[in-house]
LUMTI-983147 format. One line per field, with one value per residue (C-alpha): x, z, y; residue number from 0. Coordinates in Angstrom, 3 decimals. Layout:
x c(X:...)
z c(Z:...)
y c(Y:...)
num c(NUM:...)
REM end
This chain:
x c(0.742:-0.166:-3.100:-5.318:-4.814:-2.555:1.073:3.562:6.595:9.755:10.086:12.419:10.439:13.301:11.176:8.653:11.415:13.117:9.859:9.109:12.625:12.378:9.014:10.333:13.476:11.452:9.180:12.116:13.658:10.438:10.067:13.464:12.480:9.306:11.330:13.740:10.760:9.425:12.822:13.349:10.131:10.839:7.573:6.857:5.160:3.370:2.086:-0.944:-1.533:-3.982:-6.722:-10.033:-12.146:-9.433:-10.143:-7.555:-9.948:-11.447:-7.942:-7.113:-10.243:-9.454:-5.739:-6.347:-8.523:-5.842:-2.978:-4.815:-5.330:-1.536:-1.063:0.174:-0.636:-1.931:-2.665:-3.940:-3.671:-6.356:-6.042:-8.951:-9.939:-13.102:-15.175:-14.187:-15.918:-12.844:-11.708:-15.170:-14.863:-11.437:-12.677:-15.018:-11.876:-10.987:-7.567:-6.115:-6.937:-6.497:-8.267:-6.393:-8.696:-6.493:-9.064:-7.749:-4.433:-4.289:-1.728:-0.405:2.932:5.426:4.282:0.687:1.910:3.975:0.922:-1.217:1.334:0.746:-2.800:-1.797:-0.370:2.385:3.051:2.347:1.959:3.892:2.564:1.296:-0.676:-1.038:-3.928:-2.958:-5.343:-6.786:-4.582:-2.116:0.152:0.901:1.334:4.284:6.343:6.127:8.173:6.228:8.891:7.398:9.421:7.362:5.087:2.220:0.136:-3.285:-4.593:-8.174:-9.434:-12.077:-9.402:-7.855:-4.624:-2.879:-2.813:0.845:1.913:-0.166:0.992:4.516:6.106:3.955:4.132:7.857:8.720:6.409:7.694:4.542:1.653:-1.594:-3.971:-7.123:-10.810:-10.069:-13.664:-14.749:-12.763:-15.867:-17.464:-14.413:-13.318:-11.223:-8.845:-5.855:-3.737:-0.945:-1.020:-1.046:1.882:3.764:3.223:4.552:7.568:8.367:8.702:10.752:11.960:12.170:8.509:6.573:2.946:0.102:-3.421:-5.865:-9.508:-10.147:-13.806:-13.215:-9.836:-8.062:-4.405:-4.897:-2.623:0.213:-0.333:-0.286:2.846:4.502:3.642:4.926:8.193:8.621:8.030:10.664:13.106:12.558:13.029:16.178:17.815:17.852:19.043)
z c(14.062:17.534:17.983:19.152:15.811:17.206:16.295:18.470:19.594:21.469:25.014:23.956:20.825:18.420:16.105:15.503:14.954:12.377:10.471:10.381:9.199:6.449:5.286:5.147:3.335:0.619:0.374:0.056:-2.691:-4.730:-3.947:-5.467:-8.568:-8.778:-8.365:-11.109:-13.426:-12.561:-13.009:-16.401:-17.527:-15.831:-13.973:-10.677:-8.096:-5.120:-2.194:-0.523:3.077:5.784:8.057:6.376:5.235:5.086:1.454:-0.539:-3.321:-3.595:-3.802:-6.595:-8.563:-8.476:-9.115:-12.147:-13.723:-13.206:-14.414:-17.523:-18.487:-18.447:-20.662:-17.830:-18.083:-14.797:-13.528:-10.110:-7.926:-5.239:-2.020:0.224:2.286:0.206:-2.637:-5.781:-4.680:-4.935:-8.229:-9.675:-8.767:-10.406:-13.556:-14.070:-14.712:-17.711:-16.470:-15.933:-12.465:-10.685:-7.427:-4.963:-2.369:0.490:2.465:6.033:5.239:6.549:4.004:0.487:-0.112:-2.957:-4.395:-4.611:-6.535:-8.890:-9.680:-10.222:-12.670:-14.907:-15.402:-16.454:-19.778:-18.534:-21.872:-21.700:-17.907:-16.212:-12.667:-10.790:-7.616:-5.095:-2.683:0.226:2.629:5.172:8.222:10.114:11.221:8.939:5.530:6.870:7.285:3.723:0.853:-2.403:-4.702:-4.534:-4.814:-2.406:0.580:1.077:4.250:4.609:7.936:7.819:10.176:11.472:12.934:15.512:15.427:17.790:15.332:14.278:17.914:18.369:15.118:14.667:12.291:9.262:9.728:10.505:7.297:5.005:2.228:2.468:4.911:3.525:6.142:4.210:4.291:5.144:4.179:7.390:9.716:10.710:11.882:13.859:15.693:18.095:15.244:14.740:11.588:13.578:16.293:13.694:11.842:15.107:15.984:12.564:12.895:16.264:14.499:11.540:10.431:6.804:6.243:4.155:5.059:2.941:3.962:1.274:0.379:-2.716:-2.503:-2.688:-4.507:-1.707:-1.874:-4.982:-7.142:-4.627:-4.488:-8.270:-8.502:-5.849:-7.827:-11.094:-9.478:-8.176:-11.667:-13.057:-10.422:-11.465:-15.122:-14.411:-12.751:-16.045:-18.230)
y c(-28.901:-30.110:-32.543:-29.700:-27.946:-25.241:-24.712:-26.571:-24.576:-25.475:-24.180:-21.377:-20.488:-21.271:-23.389:-20.626:-18.070:-20.307:-20.824:-17.109:-16.296:-18.906:-17.557:-14.000:-15.143:-16.856:-13.843:-11.437:-13.567:-13.406:-9.696:-8.984:-10.921:-8.816:-5.635:-6.665:-7.128:-3.685:-2.046:-3.668:-1.991:1.372:0.853:2.594:0.370:1.930:-0.131:1.473:0.408:1.436:0.209:-0.718:2.203:4.856:5.699:3.746:2.754:6.240:7.674:5.227:6.085:9.806:9.257:7.067:9.738:12.395:10.194:9.013:12.653:12.982:9.930:7.707:4.014:2.598:-0.910:-1.992:-5.075:-5.242:-7.228:-8.233:-11.224:-11.701:-10.154:-8.277:-5.081:-2.868:-4.410:-3.803:-0.125:0.132:-1.634:1.297:3.383:1.194:0.111:-3.394:-4.712:-8.031:-8.883:-11.092:-12.674:-13.852:-15.823:-15.658:-13.965:-10.381:-9.169:-9.625:-11.305:-11.300:-14.633:-13.401:-10.358:-12.535:-14.650:-11.556:-10.146:-13.155:-11.872:-8.347:-7.217:-4.936:-3.274:0.467:0.378:3.173:2.859:-0.168:0.509:-2.298:-1.806:-4.001:-5.697:-3.273:-3.813:-1.604:-4.460:-7.424:-5.721:-3.718:-6.903:-8.236:-6.837:-7.118:-5.705:-2.212:0.961:3.047:2.521:4.962:4.759:6.361:7.633:8.900:11.587:9.155:6.863:9.175:11.160:8.712:5.796:6.385:6.057:2.887:1.216:2.591:0.068:0.820:4.592:4.608:2.757:4.727:6.954:9.078:9.270:10.648:12.030:11.266:12.222:15.840:16.655:14.896:17.154:19.177:15.913:14.780:17.891:15.798:14.931:17.212:17.142:18.753:16.065:13.309:14.872:15.303:11.641:10.647:12.965:11.395:8.050:9.263:12.659:11.509:10.541:13.053:13.817:15.143:16.175:15.110:14.587:12.496:13.553:17.326:17.082:18.964:17.948:15.789:17.923:17.605:13.829:13.446:15.580:13.392:10.253:11.730:12.846:9.309:7.929:10.318:9.064:5.441:6.306:8.311:5.303:3.399:6.267)
num c(0:1:2:3:4:5:6:7:8:9:10:11:12:13:14:15:16:17:18:19:20:21:22:23:24:25:26:27:28:29:30:31:32:33:34:35:36:37:38:39:40:41:42:43:44:45:46:47:48:49:50:51:52:53:54:55:56:57:58:59:60:61:62:63:64:65:66:67:68:69:70:71:72:73:74:75:76:77:78:79:80:81:82:83:84:85:86:87:88:89:90:91:92:93:94:95:96:97:98:99:100:101:102:103:104:105:106:107:108:109:110:111:112:113:114:115:116:117:118:119:120:121:122:123:124:125:126:127:128:129:130:131:132:133:134:135:136:137:138:139:140:141:142:143:144:145:146:147:148:149:150:151:152:153:154:155:156:157:158:159:160:161:162:163:164:165:166:167:168:169:170:171:172:173:174:175:176:177:178:179:180:181:182:183:184:185:186:187:188:189:190:191:192:193:194:195:196:197:198:199:200:201:202:203:204:205:206:207:208:209:210:211:212:213:214:215:216:217:218:219:220:221:222:223:224:225:226:227:228:229:230:231:232:233:234:235:236)
REM end
C-alpha cells in the first residue's frame, strides 16, 4: 500500500495484473475443490446473480416450496454486504441456510463458499443454491465451484442491461427476465428487446420470462432445474 492508503502500481501496471492473476488462480483452485465435493455427492449447485432487488430471494422462496413437494433436498448460501435479512426469509422455508456477510466485498468467492459448507450438513441435499451479492459486474469473475450460472434481469431495470453489462449475461447458462407481473407498470420494458440483447451476446444462453409472485413461468423454471439435476446425476452413473 502507498502512504496515502491507495494501492501502489508500477508505471506499466504489471504489479496490479500479477496480483489479480494470483488472486484468481487461488480462487480457481479452491473452486475446483468445491466442485469436486459437489460432484462426489451428485449435488447440483446453481449460482444466482443479478443487480440488487431483481427478485432472487423471492424466486428461491417459491422454488424451495416447489422442490420440497417433489422430495428434493435444498440448501442455500446467501451473500450480502450486511444483515441476515435474506437468510431469515429462507429459514422460514425450513431448509439449511448460511448467510455470508462480505463487508465491503461486492461478490462471493470460492473460499467463502468452502467456509460456508462447513456449516451445512450436506447429507440429503440435492440442490445447493448460492444467492450471490447483488452486483452485475464482480460476481461474474469469480468461480465458486458451481455447475450453472443463472442471471436475473427484472423488468424494472431496463431492457438494455445485457448490453451495458455483457460479461455476466454472456456467460450465463440461463437468464430469467423476472418480475413479469410489473410489466403493466413499466411499459417501456420489452421482453423481446431484452432477449434480443442477450442473443446478441451469446446464441447459447437460454431465457425465461417469469414472475415468482404470480407463478408465471415457475413450472418451466423448476423443470429446467430438475433437468439440470438429472444431468449431474447421469455423469456419475
